C-alpha positions in Angstrom: 98.4 282.9 -15.2 94.9 281.8 -16.4 93.4 281.3 -20.1 92.0 285.0 -20.0 95.3 286.4 -19.0 97.2 284.4 -21.6 94.8 285.0 -24.5 95.5 289.0 -23.5 99.2 288.8 -23.6 98.9 287.2 -27.5 96.4 289.5 -28.7 94.1 285.9 -29.3 90.5 285.3 -27.9 90.4 282.7 -25.5 88.6 280.2 -27.8 91.3 280.4 -30.3 93.9 280.0 -27.4 92.0 277.1 -25.7 91.2 275.3 -29.3 95.0 275.5 -30.0 96.4 274.2 -26.5 93.4 271.3 -27.1 94.7 270.2 -30.8 91.8 271.6 -32.8 92.7 271.0 -36.7 91.0 274.4 -37.7 93.7 276.2 -35.8 96.7 277.4 -38.1 99.6 275.8 -37.4 101.8 278.8 -36.7 99.1 279.9 -34.4 99.4 276.8 -32.5 103.1 276.8 -32.1 103.0 280.5 -30.9 100.1 279.8 -28.3 102.0 276.8 -27.3 105.4 278.5 -26.9 103.9 281.2 -24.7 101.8 278.6 -22.6 105.2 276.7 -21.9 107.2 280.2 -21.0 104.5 281.3 -18.6 104.0 277.8 -17.0 100.4 277.7 -18.1 98.4 274.4 -17.4 95.0 274.2 -18.8 92.7 273.0 -16.5 92.0 269.3 -17.1 88.0 269.4 -16.4 87.6 272.4 -18.9 89.5 270.4 -21.5 87.4 267.5 -21.3 84.2 270.1 -21.5 85.9 271.9 -24.0 87.0 269.1 -26.5 84.3 266.3 -25.7 86.8 263.9 -25.2 87.9 262.0 -22.3 91.5 263.1 -22.4 92.5 259.4 -21.6 94.6 256.9 -23.4 93.8 253.1 -22.3 96.2 250.1 -21.9 94.6 246.8 -21.9 97.4 244.2 -20.5 96.3 240.4 -21.0 97.8 238.4 -18.0 97.9 234.6 -19.7 100.7 232.9 -17.4 102.5 232.4 -20.6 103.4 236.0 -22.2 102.8 238.5 -19.6 103.2 241.9 -20.6 104.0 243.1 -17.5 107.7 242.6 -17.6 110.5 245.4 -17.9 110.5 246.0 -21.5 106.9 246.9 -21.2 107.8 249.1 -18.3 109.8 251.0 -20.1 107.3 251.2 -23.2 105.3 252.7 -20.8 107.6 255.1 -19.0 108.1 256.7 -22.8 104.5 256.8 -23.2 103.7 258.3 -20.0 105.9 261.3 -20.7 104.0 262.3 -23.8 100.5 261.3 -22.4 101.5 264.0 -19.2 103.1 266.5 -21.5 99.8 266.6 -23.6 97.5 266.5 -21.1 96.5 262.7 -21.1 95.7 260.7 -18.0 96.5 257.0 -18.8 93.8 253.9 -18.0 95.9 250.7 -17.3 93.6 247.7 -17.1 95.4 244.3 -16.2 92.9 241.5 -16.9 93.2 237.9 -17.5 93.3 236.9 -21.2 89.6 235.7 -21.1 88.8 239.4 -19.9 90.4 241.3 -22.9 87.1 241.6 -25.1 85.0 242.7 -22.1 87.8 245.2 -21.0 87.6 247.0 -24.2 83.9 247.2 -24.9 83.5 248.8 -21.2 86.3 251.3 -22.2 84.2 251.7 -25.6 80.7 251.8 -24.1 81.7 254.1 -21.2 83.5 256.5 -22.9 86.3 256.2 -20.5 89.1 256.4 -22.9 89.7 258.5 -26.4 91.8 255.7 -27.5 93.8 252.4 -26.9 97.4 251.3 -27.3 98.0 247.5 -28.7 100.9 245.7 -27.7 102.8 242.6 -28.2 100.5 241.5 -31.3 100.4 237.7 -32.1 100.0 236.2 -35.2 96.2 236.2 -35.5 95.3 239.0 -32.9 91.8 239.3 -32.2 92.3 242.7 -30.6 92.3 244.7 -33.7 89.1 243.4 -35.3 87.7 244.5 -32.1 88.8 247.6 -31.8 88.4 248.9 -35.2 84.5 247.0 -34.7 84.2 249.1 -31.5 85.2 252.3 -33.2 88.2 252.9 -31.0 91.1 255.0 -32.3 94.1 253.0 -31.8 97.8 252.4 -32.7 99.5 248.9 -32.6 103.2 248.6 -31.1 104.3 246.2 -33.9 102.0 244.7 -36.7 100.6 241.5 -38.0 97.6 240.4 -40.3 96.7 242.9 -42.7 98.7 245.8 -41.4 98.5 247.9 -43.9 94.9 249.1 -42.9 95.5 250.3 -39.3 98.3 252.5 -37.2 101.4 250.6 -36.4 105.1 251.1 -35.1 107.5 248.4 -35.5 111.1 247.3 -35.8 112.3 245.6 -39.0 112.6 242.2 -37.2 113.1 240.1 -40.1 116.2 242.4 -41.5 117.6 242.7 -37.8 117.9 239.1 -37.6 119.1 238.3 -40.9 121.9 241.0 -41.0 123.0 239.6 -37.4 123.1 236.2 -38.7 124.8 237.0 -41.8 127.5 239.0 -39.2 128.1 235.5 -37.5 128.5 233.7 -41.2 130.6 236.3 -41.9 132.9 235.4 -39.0 132.8 231.5 -40.5 130.3 230.5 -37.9 127.9 228.0 -39.6 126.4 226.1 -36.3 124.1 229.3 -35.0 121.3 228.6 -32.5 118.3 230.9 -32.1 117.1 231.4 -28.9 113.8 233.2 -29.4 110.7 234.5 -28.0 107.5 232.6 -28.0 106.7 232.0 -31.7 103.2 232.8 -31.0 104.1 236.4 -31.6 104.4 238.3 -34.6 108.0 239.7 -34.1 109.1 236.1 -33.2 108.0 234.8 -36.3 109.5 237.5 -38.3 112.9 236.9 -36.5 112.8 233.2 -37.2 112.5 233.8 -40.9 115.3 236.2 -40.7 117.7 233.9 -39.1 116.5 231.0 -41.5 116.5 232.9 -44.6 120.3 234.2 -44.0 121.2 230.5 -43.4 119.7 229.1 -46.4 121.3 232.0 -48.8 124.6 230.6 -47.8 123.7 226.9 -48.5 122.8 225.9 -45.0 119.9 224.0 -43.9 118.6 225.2 -40.4 118.3 222.8 -38.0 115.6 222.4 -35.7 117.7 221.1 -33.0 119.3 224.7 -32.6 116.2 226.4 -32.3 114.2 227.2 -29.0 111.4 229.4 -28.3 109.8 230.3 -25.2 109.0 233.5 -23.0 112.2 235.5 -22.6 113.4 235.2 -19.2 117.2 234.8 -17.9 116.5 231.3 -16.9 115.2 230.1 -20.2 118.2 231.4 -21.8 120.3 229.7 -19.4 118.7 226.2 -19.7 118.1 226.4 -23.4 122.0 227.4 -24.1 123.2 224.6 -21.5 121.2 222.0 -23.1 122.6 222.7 -26.7 126.2 223.1 -25.2 126.5 220.0 -23.3 126.8 218.1 -26.9 130.2 217.5 -27.7 130.8 217.2 -31.2 128.0 219.3 -32.7 127.4 222.1 -30.0 127.0 225.7 -31.3 129.6 227.8 -31.8 127.3 231.1 -32.1 124.1 232.2 -30.4 121.4 234.6 -31.6 119.2 236.0 -28.8 115.9 237.6 -28.9 116.4 239.5 -25.6 118.8 240.9 -23.4 117.5 239.4 -20.3 117.7 235.5 -22.3 121.2 236.7 -23.3 122.5 237.1 -19.8 121.4 233.3 -19.0 123.0 232.3 -22.4 126.4 234.4 -21.0 126.2 232.1 -17.7 125.6 228.9 -19.6 128.5 229.6 -21.4 130.9 230.3 -18.6 129.4 227.4 -16.6 130.7 225.1 -19.8 134.1 226.5 -19.2 134.1 228.5 -22.6 134.8 232.1 -23.4 132.4 234.3 -24.9 133.8 236.0 -28.2 136.3 233.4 -28.3 135.0 229.7 -27.9 131.3 230.6 -28.5 129.9 234.3 -29.9 126.7 236.0 -29.1 124.3 238.4 -30.5 121.2 239.4 -29.0 118.7 242.1 -29.6 118.8 244.9 -26.8 115.8 246.9 -26.0 118.2 249.6 -24.6 116.4 249.2 -21.3 117.0 252.2 -19.2 118.2 250.4 -16.1 120.2 248.2 -18.3 123.2 249.6 -20.0 124.8 247.7 -22.4 127.4 250.3 -23.2 128.1 251.1 -19.5 131.8 249.9 -19.9 132.0 249.5 -23.7 129.2 247.1 -25.5 129.2 244.2 -23.6 127.2 242.3 -26.5 127.4 242.6 -29.9 123.6 243.8 -30.5 120.5 244.7 -32.4 119.7 248.0 -30.6 116.2 249.7 -30.5 115.1 251.9 -27.8 111.9 250.3 -26.5 111.3 254.1 -24.3 111.7 256.1 -27.6 109.2 253.8 -29.1 106.9 254.5 -26.4 107.0 258.1 -26.7 106.4 257.8 -30.6 103.6 255.7 -30.3 101.8 258.3 -28.0 102.3 261.0 -30.2 100.9 259.2 -33.3 97.9 257.9 -31.1 97.2 261.2 -29.7 97.8 263.0 -33.5 95.3 260.1 -34.5 93.1 261.2 -32.2 92.9 265.1 -32.7 92.8 264.6 -36.4 90.7 261.3 -36.9 90.8 262.2 -40.6 94.5 261.3 -40.8 95.2 258.1 -42.4 97.2 255.2 -41.1 100.3 256.1 -39.7 102.8 253.5 -40.3 106.4 253.5 -39.1 109.3 251.0 -39.3 112.3 251.7 -37.2 115.7 249.7 -38.3 117.9 248.5 -35.3 121.2 249.6 -35.4 124.1 246.3 -35.1 126.5 247.5 -32.6 129.4 245.0 -32.3 130.3 244.4 -28.8 132.7 241.8 -26.9 130.5 238.8 -27.3 131.5 238.2 -31.0 134.6 237.0 -32.9 135.7 234.4 -35.4 134.6 230.7 -35.4 136.7 228.8 -33.5 139.0 226.2 -35.7 137.0 222.6 -36.3 
């Protein structure tokens, strides 16, 4: 079925059908929904080149990924986010332009996208405490959305999880179990999410009259090896080792679990562990019942929703900042239990 036939079947003009499928705001919502439903039922796909000509848009979303050697974004979490976003891009007729560059080349990549008109908008991920990408794309006039938030986050669109509350609640859960020596295995604290997680952890301890101990805190790129080495070092102390760990990534948590086993200790009995679990599609924490007590949030679902918001901003530029804060769910698994005696 072509556009002419689809329009005839609906009793509408080709112009109205084209504008409905391409997201023009002047098309009434009920008309747009009727056209989309008919197109889906008929298996109609607009010609990509025609859409570009009709809308004056590139029909492309840009992702610029910095490789720094310290906090590379090309990891399983990013892959799942991109898979979720890609589902929406494909559904809405957008292509993805992925530019992986050295950190020193990030500004040039954004400027080139803006100058060439090669993208309609860009996605920013993993914001740092002071992130130059946000004022840059604002200056360039590129529509954008941030996965996370930082700085003056009232002025732009973002989607984030409640990192402070999630880690405060997880720490309180361990405190309620009687743990007072709780270690934090965090992500890089140049990243905004890690800063918020540390503050949640520290606030929970301070509210119970416990001074946070720097010896019980680690910060680095969230790998299995980092989790193992950090936990093994802390557990080597005979008298003042932690009785519980709060970990920023399920990848690092797997290393912590290995260190607990190598120390001859039992997870959930001698040492407890709570992790942030990004519900990675290839690593199911719940397959045989939750292995870890975790603050859970689907990164693939976040990718889908971020893509939807960004496309809405592109199609309706008059829309004000769209901001969503997701509350992770605390799921109790086998990795936590009461603090051991003494």
